[in-house]
C-alpha positions in Angstrom: -31.2 -18.5 19.4 -29.9 -15.6 21.5 -30.0 -12.3 19.5 -26.4 -11.6 20.4 -25.4 -14.4 18.0 -27.3 -12.8 15.1 -25.8 -10.5 12.6 -24.7 -7.3 14.4 -22.5 -5.5 11.8 -21.5 -5.6 8.2 -18.0 -4.4 7.3 -17.6 -3.1 3.8 -14.4 -2.7 1.7 -14.7 0.3 -0.6 -12.6 0.2 -3.8 -14.1 -2.5 -6.1 -16.7 -3.4 -3.5 -19.0 -0.4 -2.9 -18.1 1.0 -6.4 -15.9 -0.1 -9.3 -13.5 2.7 -8.6 -10.3 1.3 -9.9 -10.1 1.3 -13.7 -12.0 4.5 -14.5 -11.5 6.2 -11.2 -8.2 5.8 -9.3 -6.3 4.9 -12.4 -7.3 8.1 -14.3 -6.7 10.2 -11.2 -3.2 8.8 -10.8 -2.4 9.6 -14.5 -3.8 13.2 -14.2 -1.6 13.8 -11.1 1.5 12.4 -12.9 0.8 14.9 -15.7 0.6 17.8 -13.2 3.9 16.8 -11.7 5.6 16.7 -15.1 6.0 12.9 -15.1 5.8 10.8 -18.3 4.3 7.9 -16.4 1.1 6.4 -17.7 -0.7 3.6 -15.9 -2.7 1.8 -18.6 -5.5 -0.7 -17.8 -3.2 -3.8 -17.8 -0.4 -2.2 -15.8 -2.8 -0.9 -13.2 -4.2 -4.4 -12.8 -0.7 -5.6 -11.8 -0.1 -2.6 -9.5 -3.3 -3.4 -7.6 -1.4 -6.3 -6.0 0.1 -3.5 -3.9 -2.5 -2.1 -1.4 -2.5 1.6 -0.6 -1.9 4.5 -3.1 1.3 5.8 -1.7 2.7 2.3 -1.5 1.6 1.6 -5.1 3.5 4.8 -6.3 6.7 3.7 -4.5 6.4 0.1 -5.8 6.1 1.5 -9.4 9.1 3.7 -8.9 11.1 0.7 -7.6 10.1 -1.4 -10.6 10.0 1.1 -13.5 11.7 4.4 -12.4 14.4 3.5 -9.9 16.4 6.8 -10.5 13.5 8.8 -8.9 14.0 7.0 -5.6 17.1 9.1 -5.0 15.1 12.2 -4.0 16.0 13.4 -0.6 12.4 14.4 0.1 11.0 11.1 -1.2 8.2 10.4 1.4 7.0 14.0 1.3 7.1 14.0 -2.5 5.1 10.8 -2.8 2.6 12.2 -0.3 2.1 15.4 -2.3 1.7 13.3 -5.5 -0.9 11.1 -3.8 -2.7 14.2 -2.4 -3.0 15.6 -6.0 -4.3 12.3 -7.2 -6.9 12.2 -4.4 -8.2 15.6 -5.5 -8.7 14.4 -9.0 -10.5 11.3 -7.7 -12.8 13.3 -5.5 -13.7 15.4 -8.6 -14.6 12.3 -10.6 -16.9 11.2 -7.8 -18.5 14.7 -7.2 -19.5 14.8 -10.9 -21.2 11.4 -10.7 -18.7 9.5 -12.8 -18.4 6.6 -10.3 -21.8 5.0 -9.3 -22.3 2.4 -6.7 -22.2 -1.3 -7.8 -25.5 -3.2 -8.2 -27.3 -3.9 -4.9 -25.0 -1.7 -2.7 -27.4 1.2 -2.0 -30.3 -1.2 -1.5 -28.4 -3.4 1.0 -26.9 -0.5 2.9 -30.4 1.1 3.3 -31.9 -2.2 4.4 -29.2 -2.9 7.0 -29.6 0.6 8.3 -33.4 0.1 8.7 -32.8 -3.3 10.4 -30.5 -1.5 12.9 -27.5 -3.6 11.8 -24.3 -1.6 12.4 -22.5 -0.5 9.2 -18.7 -0.1 9.1 -16.0 0.4 6.5 -12.6 -1.3 6.5 -10.4 0.1 3.6 -6.9 1.1 2.6 -8.2 4.1 0.6 -8.2 7.6 2.2 -10.9 9.0 4.5 -11.4 11.8 1.9 -12.1 9.2 -0.8 -14.6 7.4 1.4 -16.4 10.6 2.3 -16.6 11.8 -1.3 -18.0 8.5 -2.5 -20.7 8.3 0.2 -21.7 11.9 -0.3 -21.9 11.6 -4.1 -23.9 8.4 -4.1 -25.9 8.1 -0.9 -26.1 11.7 0.2 -24.5 13.7 3.0 -26.6 12.0 5.7 -25.3 8.5 4.8 -22.0 9.2 6.5 -23.8 9.1 9.9 -25.2 5.6 9.1 -21.7 4.2 9.5 -20.8 3.4 13.1 -17.1 3.1 12.3 -15.0 4.1 9.3 -11.5 2.6 9.2 -9.6 4.2 6.3 -6.2 5.2 5.0 -3.2 5.1 7.3 -5.1 4.4 10.5 -3.1 1.2 10.9 0.5 0.7 9.8 0.0 -2.7 7.9 -2.4 -2.7 5.0 -4.4 -5.6 3.5 -3.7 -8.6 3.3 -2.7 -8.0 7.0 -5.8 -8.1 9.2 -5.0 -4.9 11.1 -7.7 -2.7 9.7 -10.4 -5.3 10.5 -9.0 -5.8 14.0 -9.2 -2.0 14.5 -12.8 -1.7 13.2 -14.0 -4.7 15.3 -12.3 -3.1 18.4 -14.1 0.2 17.7 -17.4 -1.7 17.2 -16.8 -3.7 20.4 -18.0 -6.8 18.6 -16.6 -10.3 18.0 -15.8 -11.4 14.5 -18.6 -14.1 14.8 -21.2 -11.4 15.1 -20.1 -9.7 11.8 -19.6 -10.3 8.1 -17.2 -8.7 5.7 -17.9 -7.9 2.1 -14.8 -7.7 -0.2 -13.9 -7.9 -3.9 -10.2 -9.0 -3.9 -8.0 -11.8 -2.8 -6.0 -9.5 -0.5 -9.2 -8.2 1.0 -10.5 -11.8 1.6 -7.1 -12.8 3.2 -7.3 -9.7 5.5 -10.9 -10.4 6.6 -10.3 -14.1 7.1 -7.2 -13.5 9.1 -9.5 -11.5 11.5 -11.8 -14.5 11.7 -14.6 -12.8 9.7 -17.0 -14.7 7.5 -16.5 -13.0 4.1 -18.7 -12.6 1.1 -16.9 -11.7 -2.2 -18.4 -9.7 -5.1 -15.8 -9.9 -7.8 -14.8 -6.8 -9.8 -13.2 -6.4 -13.2 -9.7 -6.6 -11.9 -10.2 -9.4 -9.4 -12.4 -11.9 -11.3 -9.7 -14.5 -11.7 -8.2 -14.3 -8.2 -8.3 -17.0 -5.6 -11.3 -16.8 -3.2 -10.9 -20.1 -1.3 -12.5 -19.6 2.1 -15.1 -17.1 1.1 -18.7 -18.0 2.3 -19.9 -17.2 -1.3 -18.4 -15.6 -4.4 -20.9 -13.6 -6.6 -20.8 -11.2 -9.5 -22.3 -8.5 -7.3 -24.9 -8.1 -4.6 -27.7 -8.3 -7.1 -31.1 -6.6 -7.4 -34.7 -8.0 -7.4 -34.9 -6.9 -11.1 -31.3 -8.0 -11.9 -30.1 -11.1 -9.9 -26.4 -11.7 -9.2 -24.4 -14.4 -11.1 -23.6 -17.1 -8.6 -19.9 -18.2 -8.8 -19.5 -20.3 -5.6 -20.8 -20.9 -2.1 -24.3 -21.3 -0.7 -26.7 -18.5 -1.2 -29.8 -20.4 0.0 -31.4 -20.1 -3.4 -31.5 -16.4 -3.1 -30.9 -14.2 -6.2 -29.8 -11.0 -4.4 -28.0 -10.4 -1.1 -30.2 -9.0 1.7 -30.3 -8.9 5.5 -32.0 -12.3 5.7 -29.2 -14.0 3.7 -26.4 -12.4 5.6 -28.1 -13.2 9.0 -28.4 -16.9 7.9 -24.7 -17.0 6.9 -23.8 -15.8 10.4 -26.2 -18.4 12.0 -24.8 -21.2 9.9 -21.2 -20.2 10.7 -21.9 -20.5 14.4 -22.8 -24.2 14.0 -19.7 -25.1 12.0 
């Protein structure tokens, strides 16, 4: 088979995929920012799970205001105020990462290092901010790891967020690759919809908040990427009998997809 048909790039989501950032990361950072702004809002674990249906932090704040605090929408400086609140939240989140409170999920560091060695391009396609991405990579993989990623698509770089495919289209365009040469790794239904709408084969590793979502269309659904000493739990899809996700498995998924 021509090597141009083999796996050329892996596109990673961030929140819930690289690290389980939501429940004990973003949620706590939002609440700390609310306190700083003199707000009585508190996003508990269950409420935050519902709010995660809205992608993007600023969008999530606005949705919460519309549903639970409509009087606050009357501010004349609403977009700027939401932006400031979100900026304060981002600083808290970065602090959590810098102090090592948010580790990478099982298999993530191993797979990224293996793909880097195999000269497979690495990319990120996320709705979280560039600051959050940089802080996570630095705190978990080290400063040099940022250079391993050929493209980082983050934050407001495209107007429509997941489940729209815009961020994946943008990343693929920057990579100058076709979807059939790449695979996406996601953890949520919205992320899967986004990647599939960009014609990407998509592997799902479920996170705490997404476990019960609909992942029809994913090439495989797993508990995580697995480790040789701690295999993943297989939920659905074909993993060729493997017990952890590696370059060989991802490459075979791409090859199989070309024949179907």
